[in-house]
C-alpha positions as CSV (number, residue, x, y, z in Angstrom):
1,X,-72.3,0.6,-28.6
2,X,-72.8,-0.8,-32.1
3,X,-75.7,-3.2,-32.8
4,X,-75.0,-6.6,-34.1
5,X,-76.3,-7.7,-37.4
6,X,-78.8,-10.0,-35.7
7,X,-80.1,-7.2,-33.6
8,X,-80.6,-5.0,-36.7
9,X,-82.4,-7.9,-38.4
10,X,-84.6,-8.6,-35.4
11,X,-85.6,-4.9,-35.1
12,X,-86.5,-4.8,-38.8
13,X,-88.5,-8.0,-38.5
14,X,-90.5,-6.6,-35.6
15,X,-91.4,-3.5,-37.6
16,X,-92.1,-5.3,-40.9
17,X,-93.8,-8.6,-39.9
18,X,-96.4,-10.0,-37.7
19,X,-95.9,-13.5,-36.3
20,X,-98.5,-16.2,-36.2
21,X,-98.3,-19.6,-34.5
22,X,-100.3,-22.5,-36.0
23,X,-101.2,-25.7,-34.3
24,X,-101.8,-29.0,-36.1
25,X,-102.8,-32.4,-34.8
26,X,-99.9,-34.4,-33.4
27,X,-98.1,-36.3,-36.2
28,X,-99.3,-33.9,-39.0
29,X,-96.3,-31.6,-38.8
30,X,-94.3,-33.9,-41.0
31,X,-97.1,-34.1,-43.5
32,X,-97.3,-30.3,-43.8
33,X,-93.5,-30.1,-44.2
34,X,-93.5,-32.8,-46.9
35,X,-96.4,-31.1,-48.7
36,X,-94.6,-27.8,-48.7
37,X,-91.3,-29.4,-49.9
38,X,-93.2,-31.2,-52.7
39,X,-94.5,-27.8,-53.9
40,X,-91.0,-26.3,-53.7
41,X,-92.0,-24.0,-50.8
42,X,-91.3,-23.5,-47.1
43,X,-94.1,-24.1,-44.7
44,X,-94.3,-20.3,-44.2
45,X,-94.4,-19.7,-47.9
46,X,-97.1,-22.4,-48.3
47,X,-99.3,-20.9,-45.5
48,X,-98.8,-17.4,-46.9
49,X,-99.8,-18.5,-50.4
50,X,-102.8,-20.4,-49.2
51,X,-104.1,-17.4,-47.1
52,X,-103.4,-14.9,-49.9
53,X,-105.3,-17.1,-52.4
54,X,-108.2,-17.7,-50.0
55,X,-108.5,-13.9,-49.4
56,X,-108.5,-13.3,-53.2
57,X,-105.4,-11.1,-53.1
58,X,-102.6,-10.6,-55.6
59,X,-99.0,-11.0,-54.3
60,X,-98.7,-7.2,-54.4
61,X,-101.9,-6.7,-52.4
62,X,-100.7,-9.3,-49.8
63,X,-97.4,-7.6,-49.3
64,X,-98.8,-4.1,-49.1
65,X,-99.1,-2.8,-45.6
66,X,-102.7,-2.0,-44.8
67,X,-103.4,1.5,-43.5
68,X,-104.3,1.6,-39.8
């Protein structure tokens, strides 16, 4: 049976990405979303850029898969 496009995408995502869940104080979600929007980013993009910068990595280093 042929796989649907969403199944193919989900399988790729499982191999290529790790998922993190962040928790913020009640009522702060809208603040975070507004801040990201003001910077022209998604919340995910904002978090990734903040982490990358805090770790002192270039975009290429951040995207590179570490050896295990």
